[in-house]
N, C-alpha and C positions, 0 to 999 in steps of 0.2 A: 826578275827572274834571269835574264840573260847576264847580268852583272854578276850574280852569285855564281852561275856556272863558270863564267870567266875567271873569276876570283879562285875558285876550287881548282881549275885546270891550270892556272899559272899565278900561284901564290906569291912568287918573288917579283912579279912584274910590277914596277912601280912608275910606269912610263907615264910623263904629264898629259900626254896628248889623249891615252886611254882614259886617264882619271877625269881630265875635263869632258871627253864625250859621254861618260857615264853621268857626271854631274850635271850636264845639259840634256840628260833624258835620253841618251841613245838606248834603244833596247832592242835593236836588230830587226830581223823579219822572221815571221812565223810561218812556216811552210813544212811540208813533209820532205821535201827533196832539196831543200835550200840550205846549205851551210855557209860557214865564213871562215876566214882565217885572219887573224890579226898579227901583222908582223912588225915590229919596232926595230928603228935603227939604233945602235948602240952610241954612235958618235953625235948624230944631229937628232933634233926632236920632231921626228917624222914617224907616224904609223901608218901603214897601209892596211886597208879592210878589202879582202877579196871576197866577194860573193860569187858562188858557184853552184851547180846543181850536182849534188853528190851521186846521183844517178848517172851522170854523164863524165864526171871528172874524179879520179881516184885521190883520196885524201894526201897521199904522199906527193903526188903530182901537184897538187894545189898548193901545198906547203912550199914546194921547191919553186914553183911559178911565183908565189908571192915573194919569196926571197929574192928571186932574180929580178923581178919587177922593181923592187925597192932598191936593189944594187944599181940597177941601170938608172933609175930616176936620180939617185944620188950622183952618179957619175955625170949625168947630163946637167944636173943643176947645182954641182959642187961649187962653183965660183960665187954664186948667190948665197949658198949656205955658209960658206966661210965668212961672208961679210956679215951674216946674222940677221938680214933684214928679210925675214920669212914672207912679208907682204909681196915682195917682187917675184915670188915664185910663180903667181898667177898673172902677173902683169905682161909676161913675155908670151903673146898669144902664138907666134910662129914656133917657138920652142915647144910649147905645150901640145900644139897640133902635130908636130913631128913625132913626138913621144907617143901620143895616141895612135898614130899611123902605123908606128912599129909594134903596137901590141899583138896583132896577129903572129907576127914573125916570131916574137919572144916565146909565144905560145907554141908554136911549131918546134922551135929550137928546145925548148924545155920537154916537149913530148919525145922528141928524137933523142935526146939525152938519156930521159928516163928508160925508153925502149932499149937502148944500147946497154946501159947498166943491168936491165933485167934479163937479156939473154947472153950476157958476157960474164 
């Protein structure tokens, strides 16, 4: 069901990570207030899945947040990505922990930017 909805919403998306996730049985979460954003990177084979409560976070903010998270992750891991060995993305625990600890600051920054854009 979720794959069909995704294909209807993004008919031109041919991302290998998304296709693999659906082939492996990815079907998302069923809830009245949980939504998701899938954001794929154009240059590197990465897809970010952002799950959020639509009652607490606006869809536009969630979309912008998912884009910023993917951009920042790419900047942080670009050296590894350029080499093409994606298995090393998870082997660097310190780098991963540093990225995870920055997530609240990224959300705060995105919220602030969206507020500024809304009022200006």
